C-alpha positions as CSV (number, residue, x, y, z in Angstrom):
1,X,0.0,0.0,0.0
2,X,1.3,3.5,-0.8
3,X,0.2,6.5,1.4
4,X,1.2,10.0,0.6
5,X,0.9,12.4,3.6
6,X,-2.1,10.5,5.1
7,X,-2.4,12.8,8.1
8,X,-1.9,16.1,6.3
9,X,-4.2,18.8,7.5
10,X,-5.8,16.7,10.3
11,X,-6.5,17.6,13.8
12,X,-4.7,15.7,16.6
13,X,-7.7,13.5,17.4
14,X,-8.0,12.5,13.8
15,X,-4.2,11.8,13.4
16,X,-4.4,9.3,16.3
17,X,-7.3,7.5,14.6
18,X,-5.6,7.4,11.3
19,X,-2.3,6.1,12.9
20,X,-4.2,3.2,14.5
21,X,-5.9,2.4,11.2
22,X,-2.6,2.4,9.4
23,X,-1.0,0.1,12.0
24,X,-4.0,-2.4,11.8
25,X,-3.9,-2.4,8.0
26,X,-0.1,-2.8,7.9
27,X,0.0,-5.8,10.0
28,X,0.1,-8.2,7.0
29,X,1.2,-5.8,4.3
30,X,4.1,-3.7,3.2
31,X,3.3,0.0,3.5
32,X,5.3,2.7,1.8
33,X,4.4,6.1,3.4
34,X,5.6,9.6,2.6
35,X,5.0,11.6,5.9
36,X,6.4,14.7,7.4
37,X,4.7,14.4,10.8
38,X,7.5,13.1,12.9
39,X,5.2,11.9,15.6
40,X,3.4,9.7,13.1
41,X,6.7,8.5,11.6
42,X,8.2,7.6,15.0
43,X,5.0,5.8,16.0
44,X,4.4,3.7,12.8
45,X,7.6,3.3,10.8
46,X,9.8,0.2,11.3
47,X,12.3,1.4,8.7
48,X,12.9,4.9,7.5
49,X,14.6,6.2,4.4
50,X,15.4,9.9,4.2
51,X,15.8,11.6,0.8
52,X,17.4,15.0,0.2
53,X,17.4,16.4,-3.3
54,X,16.5,13.0,-4.7
55,X,19.3,11.1,-3.0
56,X,19.2,8.7,0.0
57,X,21.0,10.3,2.9
58,X,20.0,8.0,5.7
59,X,18.2,4.7,6.4
60,X,17.3,2.8,9.5
61,X,15.1,3.0,12.6
62,X,13.8,6.3,13.9
63,X,16.4,6.7,16.5
64,X,19.2,6.2,14.0
65,X,17.8,8.5,11.3
66,X,16.7,11.3,13.6
67,X,20.2,11.6,15.0
68,X,22.0,11.5,11.7
69,X,24.0,14.6,11.0
70,X,23.1,14.7,7.4
71,X,19.4,14.5,8.1
72,X,19.7,17.2,10.7
73,X,21.5,19.5,8.3
74,X,19.1,18.8,5.4
75,X,15.9,19.3,7.3
76,X,16.8,21.6,10.2
77,X,19.9,23.4,9.0
78,X,23.2,23.7,10.6
79,X,23.6,25.0,14.1
80,X,26.5,27.2,13.1
81,X,25.3,30.2,11.0
82,X,28.7,30.7,9.6
83,X,28.4,27.3,7.8
84,X,25.1,28.2,6.1
85,X,25.4,29.2,2.5
86,X,22.9,31.5,0.9
């Protein structure tokens, strides 16, 4: 099953219902999901692949990927303003 931003625009109460539905449906299926809500990702995903500019920059479980320096730089930016290029 392919899901593209299944919780986009939903209130918190609806997001929780949709997460439970996805978890139930995914028990016997492979689910490929594009999602930017990190609470949803951390709750549902068993394996995460992070893309930046079309290239894979990290793969693994949520803990591994969320602490990857390339992921942090690509999605949050650098913590050193002198390193940022405009």
